Backbone bond lengths (Angstrom), bond angles and torsions (degrees), N, CA, C in turn:
res aa  C-N    CA-C-N  psi(-1)  N-CA   C-N-CA  omega(-1)  CA-C   N-CA-C  phi
1 M - - - 1.443 - - 1.523 109.52 -
2 S 1.360 118.49 -40.32 1.478 119.03 -179.32 1.511 109.91 -62.18
3 I 1.312 117.98 -35.22 1.444 119.84 -179.40 1.551 109.08 -67.39
4 E 1.348 117.06 -38.41 1.456 120.49 178.42 1.513 109.95 -62.77
5 I 1.340 116.73 -46.26 1.464 120.38 -177.59 1.514 109.87 -64.61
6 R 1.317 116.21 -46.96 1.451 120.62 179.44 1.520 111.29 -59.53
7 Y 1.345 115.58 -44.05 1.449 120.00 -176.16 1.546 108.42 -67.04
8 T 1.293 118.18 -39.16 1.428 121.23 179.85 1.498 111.51 -64.83
9 V 1.321 116.82 -42.46 1.479 121.44 178.75 1.527 110.73 -69.58
10 M 1.327 117.98 -38.98 1.449 120.86 -178.67 1.533 112.01 -78.43
11 S 1.330 116.93 -23.43 1.465 120.32 -176.25 1.521 109.13 -127.12
12 P 1.303 118.79 83.93 1.475 121.41 -175.01 1.535 112.30 -61.06
13 E 1.317 118.46 -20.13 1.459 119.68 179.92 1.519 113.48 -64.77
14 V 1.299 117.44 -14.30 1.467 122.79 -179.31 1.546 108.98 -68.72
15 R 1.292 117.59 -43.14 1.471 125.66 175.76 1.530 113.90 45.32
16 G 1.322 114.79 57.70 1.467 118.86 173.25 1.500 115.87 84.30
17 E 1.336 118.18 -1.29 1.466 117.79 178.03 1.509 109.47 -70.96
18 K 1.313 116.62 150.78 1.485 122.48 178.72 1.558 106.11 -68.20
19 V 1.311 114.31 126.42 1.474 119.75 177.12 1.471 110.70 -101.24
20 T 1.311 118.43 126.97 1.462 120.94 176.67 1.506 109.09 -124.81
21 G 1.285 118.41 142.41 1.436 122.38 179.17 1.534 110.36 75.39
22 P 1.349 114.88 177.39 1.443 117.63 179.83 1.517 111.29 -70.02
23 P 1.339 117.83 144.49 1.430 120.03 176.91 1.533 110.27 -59.11
24 P 1.326 116.93 153.84 1.466 118.71 -175.86 1.515 114.88 -63.13
25 H 1.299 116.64 -27.01 1.488 120.01 -179.18 1.532 112.65 -89.01
26 M 1.348 117.25 -2.24 1.442 120.71 176.80 1.524 111.36 -106.72
27 P 1.277 119.13 136.55 1.455 121.28 -179.77 1.547 111.82 -64.00
28 G 1.255 117.24 151.40 1.485 123.25 176.16 1.533 108.57 -76.24
29 P 1.305 115.36 -163.18 1.480 118.65 -179.22 1.522 110.67 -65.49
30 P 1.313 116.04 151.26 1.474 118.78 -179.00 1.528 110.12 -64.60
31 P 1.341 115.48 151.91 1.461 118.24 177.80 1.540 110.85 -61.56
32 A 1.296 112.79 153.90 1.480 118.90 -179.93 1.550 108.60 -60.21
33 A 1.309 115.16 132.08 1.460 121.44 178.57 1.506 111.17 -81.91
34 G 1.299 114.76 162.42 1.458 119.79 176.05 1.561 109.42 -71.73
35 P 1.305 115.11 -165.24 1.475 117.22 178.79 1.514 111.91 -61.63
36 A 1.334 116.41 142.79 1.453 120.87 -177.85 1.510 110.00 -66.46
37 A 1.365 114.81 147.04 1.443 120.89 177.06 1.527 108.84 -69.96
38 P 1.304 117.64 148.34 1.482 118.29 178.01 1.514 109.70 -65.71
39 P 1.331 117.63 148.10 1.471 120.48 179.40 1.531 110.78 -60.00
40 S 1.315 116.42 147.93 1.434 123.18 -179.89 1.520 109.30 -69.54
41 K 1.335 115.86 142.78 1.455 120.29 175.85 1.534 110.43 -85.60
42 N 1.345 117.31 -9.50 1.450 120.02 179.16 1.536 109.43 -78.18
43 T 1.272 117.84 143.47 1.439 123.08 177.95 1.497 109.23 -130.69
44 L 1.342 116.07 159.70 1.441 119.73 177.48 1.544 108.63 -71.77
45 A 1.305 115.07 154.93 1.466 119.00 177.55 1.519 109.10 -66.75
46 K 1.331 116.08 151.21 1.489 119.12 176.06 1.506 109.26 -63.45
47 R 1.318 113.91 146.05 1.462 121.76 -179.30 1.558 109.76 -72.93
48 L 1.310 116.72 134.67 1.481 119.99 177.55 1.496 109.96 -75.92
49 N 1.309 116.31 145.79 1.443 121.64 175.75 1.553 111.50 -68.27
50 T 1.334 113.93 -35.24 1.472 121.25 -176.02 1.495 109.23 -151.94
51 L 1.316 116.30 156.34 1.451 120.58 172.70 1.521 110.44 -102.05
52 D 1.325 117.55 -0.01 1.478 123.07 178.78 1.515 111.35 -55.25
53 K 1.316 116.65 122.95 1.438 122.97 179.99 1.534 114.23 62.02
54 K 1.291 116.96 26.66 1.454 122.03 177.53 1.531 109.28 -105.82
55 T 1.342 114.79 164.59 1.481 122.06 175.03 1.494 108.57 -106.44
56 V 1.321 115.32 124.09 1.469 122.15 -179.63 1.521 107.70 -116.23
57 Y 1.325 115.44 119.15 1.449 122.30 173.99 1.519 109.23 -81.89
58 L 1.315 114.88 130.30 1.478 121.42 177.72 1.558 105.59 -110.79
59 V 1.327 114.29 102.47 1.459 119.89 -171.28 1.531 108.77 -99.49
60 D 1.290 115.66 119.94 1.463 126.96 179.15 1.581 105.56 -90.15
61 T 1.299 117.82 122.84 1.461 121.26 -176.87 1.505 112.52 -78.53
62 G 1.351 117.18 -17.49 1.461 119.67 -177.81 1.563 110.91 98.03
63 F 1.314 115.86 -6.30 1.505 119.95 176.86 1.491 107.45 -70.59
64 G 1.334 116.98 152.00 1.440 121.07 -176.14 1.530 115.69 -52.32
65 G 1.296 115.77 121.36 1.462 119.81 178.23 1.519 115.20 94.37
66 S 1.329 117.26 -13.35 1.474 118.03 -176.25 1.537 112.29 -69.44
67 Y 1.353 118.27 -31.02 1.469 119.89 175.74 1.534 110.23 -59.08
68 N 1.306 115.85 -50.55 1.467 119.12 -179.43 1.531 112.32 -64.29
69 F 1.330 117.07 -37.58 1.448 120.31 178.04 1.529 111.44 -59.89
70 M 1.323 115.10 -49.08 1.476 120.15 179.26 1.512 112.55 -63.47
71 L 1.329 116.82 -37.80 1.453 121.95 176.64 1.524 109.63 -60.11
72 Q 1.330 117.15 -47.45 1.444 121.38 178.70 1.487 111.79 -63.31
73 L 1.360 117.97 -39.34 1.454 121.60 178.51 1.543 109.80 -64.32
74 Q 1.301 117.99 -39.30 1.417 122.12 179.55 1.543 109.58 -63.72
75 I 1.334 117.67 -44.24 1.466 122.15 176.28 1.513 110.24 -59.63
76 W 1.331 116.28 -42.47 1.484 119.94 179.82 1.529 110.36 -59.60
77 F 1.299 116.61 -46.49 1.494 120.50 179.57 1.498 109.12 -59.74
78 K 1.320 117.75 -45.91 1.496 120.04 -177.06 1.512 110.85 -61.10
79 E 1.347 117.30 -39.26 1.465 119.87 -179.64 1.478 115.32 -80.26
80 N 1.340 118.29 -32.50 1.495 121.18 -173.18 1.526 114.37 -108.31
81 M 1.301 119.14 -21.14 1.448 122.07 -179.57 1.545 108.37 -141.78
82 P 1.332 118.37 65.90 1.462 121.41 -172.84 1.549 114.69 -60.12
83 S 1.327 117.45 -18.65 1.465 119.55 -179.34 1.522 112.07 -76.96
84 V 1.315 116.11 -11.75 1.500 121.54 -178.92 1.519 108.07 -87.11
85 T 1.297 116.14 128.31 1.464 121.82 173.73 1.538 107.92 -88.37
86 T 1.301 116.08 127.46 1.451 119.01 176.85 1.538 111.34 -112.42
87 V 1.275 116.74 140.62 1.484 123.89 178.10 1.529 106.97 -126.12
88 R 1.344 115.44 112.54 1.462 118.16 177.06 1.529 109.17 -90.13
89 K 1.349 113.87 134.20 1.478 119.18 179.66 1.493 106.05 -138.76
90 R 1.318 116.12 152.31 1.472 121.70 171.27 1.489 107.67 -103.09
91 K 1.350 116.77 129.52 1.462 120.95 178.55 1.497 107.65 -67.15
92 P 1.326 117.33 124.31 1.462 119.78 178.41 1.513 110.40 -73.39
93 G 1.299 115.08 162.32 1.469 121.45 175.40 1.520 113.43 83.25
94 N 1.300 114.54 -160.18 1.437 121.87 -175.57 1.514 112.09 -67.25
95 V 1.324 117.59 137.60 1.491 122.10 179.54 1.522 111.67 -58.09
96 F 1.328 117.47 -38.48 1.472 121.74 -171.88 1.506 114.75 -97.03
97 M 1.340 118.47 1.99 1.450 119.51 -179.15 1.530 111.23 -128.52
98 D 1.293 116.05 151.65 1.465 120.38 174.38 1.540 106.42 -95.49
99 D 1.310 114.86 84.31 1.477 117.95 -172.75 1.532 114.73 -112.68
100 N 1.344 114.89 17.46 1.483 118.81 -179.43 1.532 108.37 -150.16
101 N 1.298 118.77 119.99 1.455 123.15 -178.13 1.545 115.27 -92.42
102 E 1.321 117.55 -12.65 1.463 120.13 -176.43 1.510 111.63 -55.60
103 L 1.327 117.53 -46.38 1.484 121.07 -178.17 1.558 108.74 -61.83
104 W 1.314 116.52 -44.65 1.496 119.13 -176.29 1.503 109.95 -65.90
105 E 1.353 118.15 -33.95 1.452 118.79 176.38 1.493 111.77 -67.00
106 E 1.349 116.54 -39.92 1.466 120.94 176.39 1.494 111.21 -60.69
107 V 1.336 117.84 -46.36 1.466 121.29 179.44 1.528 109.94 -59.76
108 K 1.347 118.73 -42.68 1.456 120.47 179.13 1.525 113.02 -60.22
109 V 1.338 114.86 -38.71 1.500 120.41 -175.42 1.531 110.19 -79.98
110 K 1.321 117.66 -46.35 1.466 120.49 -168.83 1.526 114.14 -104.67
111 G 1.300 117.43 -14.65 1.506 118.96 -175.30 1.493 112.70 -108.92
112 D 1.321 114.19 161.29 1.430 122.57 175.57 1.508 110.63 -106.59
113 A 1.337 117.98 -25.13 1.465 123.18 179.50 1.464 109.68 -155.26
114 V 1.322 117.05 163.54 1.464 121.51 179.13 1.513 109.81 -141.75
115 V 1.307 115.84 140.89 1.446 122.86 170.23 1.521 106.25 -113.25
116 L 1.348 114.91 113.53 1.476 120.08 178.96 1.501 106.00 -95.92
117 G 1.331 118.42 116.92 1.437 120.48 -170.04 1.496 114.88 -115.84
118 V 1.337 111.77 139.28 1.467 118.67 167.88 1.503 107.35 -123.26
119 A 1.275 116.51 164.04 1.465 120.75 176.68 1.511 106.84 -143.51
120 G 1.259 117.49 -167.23 1.466 118.32 178.01 1.498 111.25 175.94
């Protein structure tokens, strides 16, 4: 039904006619994909029970506005959760690629949690 409503709104020439199947200007289902990729062996870190007395890295990706976002987040932690230590860092290298592991190694050794931030 949502496709019918959207198609009617987007294509006024339909004018109440019953719409079946995908509209002519919209692609059909995607072609069949090849064999599925094996599941990743990487998993998310276990959730912490508390941030009390923990170190949280606030990582700025370098994308527009992320510096200010992380700065505001650091101020929020200082005012609302003063027992949390925050460390603001800028991710080195390209904004859109994970091309430097030094920062992630530091976070693993010295940090308890990380907020990776983008803005826009």
